[in-house]
BALOBA-1460 file (C-alpha; in Angstrom, 3 decimals):
// residues 90
<rec num="1" residu="x" x="2.742" y="-12.892" z="-0.652"/>
<rec num="2" residu="x" x="5.318" y="-15.407" z="-1.203"/>
<rec num="3" residu="x" x="5.745" y="-14.580" z="-4.872"/>
<rec num="4" residu="x" x="6.173" y="-10.562" z="-4.588"/>
<rec num="5" residu="x" x="7.357" y="-10.385" z="-0.919"/>
<rec num="6" residu="x" x="4.657" y="-8.143" z="0.244"/>
<rec num="7" residu="x" x="2.488" y="-8.757" z="3.236"/>
<rec num="8" residu="x" x="-0.740" y="-6.797" z="3.580"/>
<rec num="9" residu="x" x="-2.161" y="-6.053" z="6.686"/>
<rec num="10" residu="x" x="-5.735" y="-4.903" z="6.638"/>
<rec num="11" residu="x" x="-6.904" y="-2.978" z="10.252"/>
<rec num="12" residu="x" x="-9.773" y="-0.775" z="11.338"/>
<rec num="13" residu="x" x="-9.792" y="2.323" z="13.262"/>
<rec num="14" residu="x" x="-12.523" y="4.079" z="14.942"/>
<rec num="15" residu="x" x="-13.593" y="5.805" z="10.995"/>
<rec num="16" residu="x" x="-12.739" y="2.846" z="9.178"/>
<rec num="17" residu="x" x="-10.698" y="0.213" z="7.509"/>
<rec num="18" residu="x" x="-6.914" y="1.165" z="6.446"/>
<rec num="19" residu="x" x="-3.978" y="-1.140" z="5.100"/>
<rec num="20" residu="x" x="-0.296" y="-0.947" z="5.507"/>
<rec num="21" residu="x" x="1.984" y="-3.017" z="3.686"/>
<rec num="22" residu="x" x="5.915" y="-4.347" z="4.550"/>
<rec num="23" residu="x" x="8.160" y="-6.778" z="3.316"/>
<rec num="24" residu="x" x="7.888" y="-10.521" z="4.184"/>
<rec num="25" residu="x" x="11.308" y="-11.193" z="4.340"/>
<rec num="26" residu="x" x="12.406" y="-8.594" z="6.488"/>
<rec num="27" residu="x" x="9.677" y="-6.724" z="7.934"/>
<rec num="28" residu="x" x="10.481" y="-3.687" z="6.538"/>
<rec num="29" residu="x" x="7.638" y="-0.717" z="6.356"/>
<rec num="30" residu="x" x="6.889" y="-0.433" z="3.021"/>
<rec num="31" residu="x" x="3.977" y="2.272" z="3.882"/>
<rec num="32" residu="x" x="0.092" y="2.809" z="4.341"/>
<rec num="33" residu="x" x="-2.861" y="3.437" z="2.325"/>
<rec num="34" residu="x" x="-2.817" y="7.079" z="3.704"/>
<rec num="35" residu="x" x="-6.656" y="7.812" z="3.805"/>
<rec num="36" residu="x" x="-7.125" y="7.236" z="-0.336"/>
<rec num="37" residu="x" x="-10.290" y="5.080" z="0.478"/>
<rec num="38" residu="x" x="-13.537" y="5.206" z="-0.555"/>
<rec num="39" residu="x" x="-15.513" y="6.938" z="2.706"/>
<rec num="40" residu="x" x="-15.193" y="10.711" z="1.173"/>
<rec num="41" residu="x" x="-15.852" y="11.656" z="5.476"/>
<rec num="42" residu="x" x="-12.609" y="10.589" z="6.617"/>
<rec num="43" residu="x" x="-10.507" y="9.173" z="3.752"/>
<rec num="44" residu="x" x="-10.563" y="5.226" z="5.118"/>
<rec num="45" residu="x" x="-12.153" y="2.246" z="3.501"/>
<rec num="46" residu="x" x="-15.704" y="1.284" z="4.295"/>
<rec num="47" residu="x" x="-15.347" y="-2.125" z="4.066"/>
<rec num="48" residu="x" x="-12.246" y="-4.718" z="4.849"/>
<rec num="49" residu="x" x="-12.703" y="-6.595" z="1.029"/>
<rec num="50" residu="x" x="-12.515" y="-2.919" z="-0.251"/>
<rec num="51" residu="x" x="-9.287" y="-2.054" z="1.819"/>
<rec num="52" residu="x" x="-7.928" y="-5.446" z="0.847"/>
<rec num="53" residu="x" x="-8.793" y="-4.662" z="-2.604"/>
<rec num="54" residu="x" x="-7.157" y="-1.626" z="-3.238"/>
<rec num="55" residu="x" x="-4.245" y="-2.902" z="-1.538"/>
<rec num="56" residu="x" x="-3.797" y="-5.778" z="-3.844"/>
<rec num="57" residu="x" x="-4.821" y="-4.069" z="-6.915"/>
<rec num="58" residu="x" x="-1.910" y="-1.617" z="-6.257"/>
<rec num="59" residu="x" x="0.878" y="-3.966" z="-5.567"/>
<rec num="60" residu="x" x="-0.561" y="-6.069" z="-9.184"/>
<rec num="61" residu="x" x="0.500" y="-3.013" z="-11.011"/>
<rec num="62" residu="x" x="3.974" y="-2.153" z="-9.527"/>
<rec num="63" residu="x" x="5.922" y="-4.854" z="-7.650"/>
<rec num="64" residu="x" x="8.858" y="-3.613" z="-5.559"/>
<rec num="65" residu="x" x="11.533" y="-4.495" z="-8.198"/>
<rec num="66" residu="x" x="9.310" y="-2.284" z="-10.450"/>
<rec num="67" residu="x" x="9.112" y="0.501" z="-7.803"/>
<rec num="68" residu="x" x="13.021" y="-0.031" z="-7.217"/>
<rec num="69" residu="x" x="13.738" y="0.539" z="-11.032"/>
<rec num="70" residu="x" x="11.432" y="3.640" z="-11.779"/>
<rec num="71" residu="x" x="11.557" y="5.823" z="-8.664"/>
<rec num="72" residu="x" x="13.724" y="8.724" z="-8.977"/>
<rec num="73" residu="x" x="17.016" y="7.841" z="-7.118"/>
<rec num="74" residu="x" x="16.558" y="11.172" z="-4.551"/>
<rec num="75" residu="x" x="13.230" y="9.930" z="-3.698"/>
<rec num="76" residu="x" x="13.569" y="5.876" z="-3.129"/>
<rec num="77" residu="x" x="12.996" y="4.877" z="0.014"/>
<rec num="78" residu="x" x="10.978" y="1.685" z="0.987"/>
<rec num="79" residu="x" x="8.795" y="3.405" z="3.054"/>
<rec num="80" residu="x" x="7.352" y="5.482" z="0.562"/>
<rec num="81" residu="x" x="6.146" y="2.340" z="-1.638"/>
<rec num="82" residu="x" x="3.073" y="3.189" z="-1.076"/>
<rec num="83" residu="x" x="3.064" y="6.592" z="-1.752"/>
<rec num="84" residu="x" x="4.364" y="5.606" z="-4.800"/>
<rec num="85" residu="x" x="1.679" y="3.040" z="-5.281"/>
<rec num="86" residu="x" x="-1.156" y="5.836" z="-4.788"/>
<rec num="87" residu="x" x="0.878" y="8.712" z="-6.615"/>
<rec num="88" residu="x" x="1.367" y="6.648" z="-9.743"/>
<rec num="89" residu="x" x="-1.080" y="3.796" z="-10.216"/>
<rec num="90" residu="x" x="-4.751" y="4.878" z="-8.933"/>
């Protein structure tokens, strides 16, 4: 969390578990899992652990510095980080 400046929050809704991420130092929203989970019916994750593992794995593959460097300027916005991870690192 401190090393990458990213806070991962796993939460549940009526269908299952999802994750959201934000910057630790400012609370800036970085996006959420957008129903990319393992449940075929709802797109959520079936367990807390699976949601957390997914978020940790994606953040490990591409931290914020790499995202800023790799993301085309016309698409760069901190709120697009989670979507970028899901599209490019799954």
